[in-house]
C-alpha positions, 0 to 999 in steps of 0.5 A, spaced: 123 385 457 116 386 458 113 383 464 108 379 460 113 376 456 117 375 462 112 371 466 110 367 460 117 365 459 118 363 466 112 359 466 113 355 460 120 354 461 118 352 468 113 347 465 119 344 461 123 343 467 128 348 466 131 352 472 131 359 470 136 365 472 134 371 475 130 376 471 135 380 468 135 388 465 141 388 461 142 383 455 149 382 457 147 379 463 142 374 459 148 372 455 152 370 461 146 366 465 146 362 459 150 355 458 152 357 451 157 363 450 154 369 445 159 367 439 159 370 433 156 368 426 160 363 422 163 365 416 159 360 412 153 363 414 154 370 413 157 369 406 150 366 404 147 372 407 151 377 403 150 373 397 142 373 398 141 366 398 136 365 403 132 372 401 130 372 394 131 369 387 135 372 383 134 373 376 140 373 371 140 379 366 145 382 362 145 390 361 149 396 362 147 402 367 149 409 364 149 414 370 153 421 372 156 422 378 159 429 381 162 431 388 161 439 389 167 440 394 165 447 395 158 445 398 160 438 400 155 435 395 154 429 392 150 429 385 148 423 382 144 422 375 141 416 373 140 416 365 139 410 362 139 402 362 141 399 356 141 392 353 136 389 358 135 382 357 131 376 360 129 369 359 122 372 358 119 378 354 123 384 357 116 388 356 114 385 362 119 389 366 117 395 371 124 397 372 126 402 377 133 403 380 134 403 388 140 408 390 144 407 396 150 412 399 154 407 403 159 410 408 165 405 410 166 407 418 169 400 419 175 403 422 171 406 427 167 400 430 169 393 432 164 388 430 163 381 432 162 378 425 168 382 423 172 379 429 170 372 427 171 372 420 179 372 417 178 370 410 173 375 407 175 382 407 168 384 404 164 381 410 168 386 415 166 392 412 161 395 416 157 400 412 153 406 414 147 408 409 148 416 408 142 417 403 137 412 400 133 414 393 129 411 388 128 412 381 121 413 378 118 406 375 119 405 367 114 400 364 115 395 358 122 397 356 128 393 354 132 400 354 128 404 360 130 412 360 130 415 367 133 422 367 132 422 375 137 426 379 139 426 386 143 430 391 146 429 398 150 434 402 155 430 406 157 431 414 163 434 415 166 428 418 165 424 412 170 424 407 168 422 399 173 417 398 170 413 404 164 412 400 161 407 395 155 409 391 151 402 390 145 402 384 141 396 384 136 395 378 129 392 381 123 389 377 117 393 381 112 388 384 105 391 387 107 387 394 114 390 395 117 383 393 121 387 388 126 382 384 133 384 384 136 384 377 143 387 378 147 392 381 153 397 380 158 399 385 162 405 384 167 406 390 169 414 390 176 413 391 177 410 385 174 416 381 176 423 380 169 426 381 171 433 382 168 434 375 162 431 373 163 424 370 158 420 365 160 412 366 157 406 363 157 400 368 155 392 367 150 390 371 153 385 377 150 380 381 147 383 387 150 383 394 148 384 401 152 389 405 153 389 413 150 395 417 150 392 424 149 386 428 143 383 432 143 379 438 138 373 438 136 367 442 132 361 440 129 356 444 125 350 442 120 347 446 119 340 444 113 338 448 109 344 446 112 345 439 113 352 440 119 356 438 121 362 442 125 368 439 129 372 444 130 379 441 136 382 445 140 388 442 142 391 436 148 395 434 147 399 428 150 406 426 146 411 422 147 418 420 140 420 424 143 424 430 136 426 432 134 425 439 127 422 437 130 417 433 128 410 435 128 403 432 123 397 432 123 390 429 118 386 425 119 378 426 116 374 421 116 366 421 115 361 416 115 353 417 114 348 411 111 354 407 106 356 412 107 363 414 105 365 421 103 372 423 108 377 423 110 380 430 112 387 432 117 389 437 116 395 442 119 402 439 126 403 443 130 410 443 136 409 438 143 408 441 149 405 438 147 399 442 139 399 442 137 394 448 130 390 446 130 384 451 123 382 448 121 374 447 116 372 441 113 366 441 111 361 434 108 354 433 112 349 429 109 344 424 108 338 428 110 334 421 117 333 420 120 340 419 123 341 412 124 348 411 123 354 416 125 361 415 126 367 421 126 374 418 128 380 423 127 387 420 130 393 423 126 399 422 128 406 424 123 412 425 121 419 429 117 418 435 116 425 436 112 424 429 105 420 429 105 419 422 113 418 421 114 413 416 119 407 417 125 406 414 128 399 413 135 399 416 137 392 415 135 385 416 137 378 419 134 372 415 136 365 417 133 358 419 133 351 416 133 349 408 132 343 405 140 342 404 142 347 409 141 348 416 144 355 419 148 355 425 144 358 430 138 353 428 143 347 429 145 349 436 138 350 438 136 343 436 141 340 440 140 344 446 132 343 447 129 347 452 134 352 453 135 359 450 141 359 445 144 366 444 148 368 437 150 374 434 147 375 427 149 380 421 144 385 419 144 386 412 141 391 407 
């Protein structure tokens, strides 16, 4: 934890009448010193995130995505070609669309990792699959067409320990937005274990409702100080697995907060060397609206970058989005409001 944040936290909590534990250097010590145990995310909360309920509004469209896929066994190379999107329909003119396809090669390595969100969920088999993103691509943008033709080809060489039948190809059709608020129109998933891709296959699949995928866990604390109307978000540690094995790989986070339709300035964490369990131990401060809180959304985005490269682009690993809506209150938010002036820890699913 940064010394400035720690000092501010101690002074603020002392002013609120809370007895502080000794300063800590490890996230597990933080959990043990708090009155609430570090519980896992509830199945209902994870379900809403997997369905994308709190992140974006989905536009219901129909359509068929035509593509080809092939696995070259000699070179251990996966080749995917996006051909055409047919029958795209919408309740307004389809000529307004600026369509592109986002592709993800997802590797199921949940058998090798024990995730807290999986241990807490017994009735949702899909939620217990932890994916690792092998490769991410994006097709070119096709404008003003209800049947856009792409013709983009992508390939990736698999590492020796990755077996093709543990891979799922996810293709998400999106409507381009200049401010990166791309609208998800639908998706197609292709588990390689269900196909014989040793020879090139050309397929046509119907667009389905987009779903989120579990890629890790994030341990956060929430602390509400009613006197000062302040919300403190503690970023403790994150568990995510990536293919990048470089010693210069690092993680950073961006914390966004919006309350009653008012978005406060986002805050960024420090850059920390990436390991399977990356410890941040940082605290971020936001101010709650004085009027009754109707809606509050907390968004934590985890990025990966190369620290040895000064202008290395950041790659989004996943996001955690939760808070309070008009008709729904997240478990973590409920626990926080029931335990004012005391940090409440909880594991959250990192989704992409």
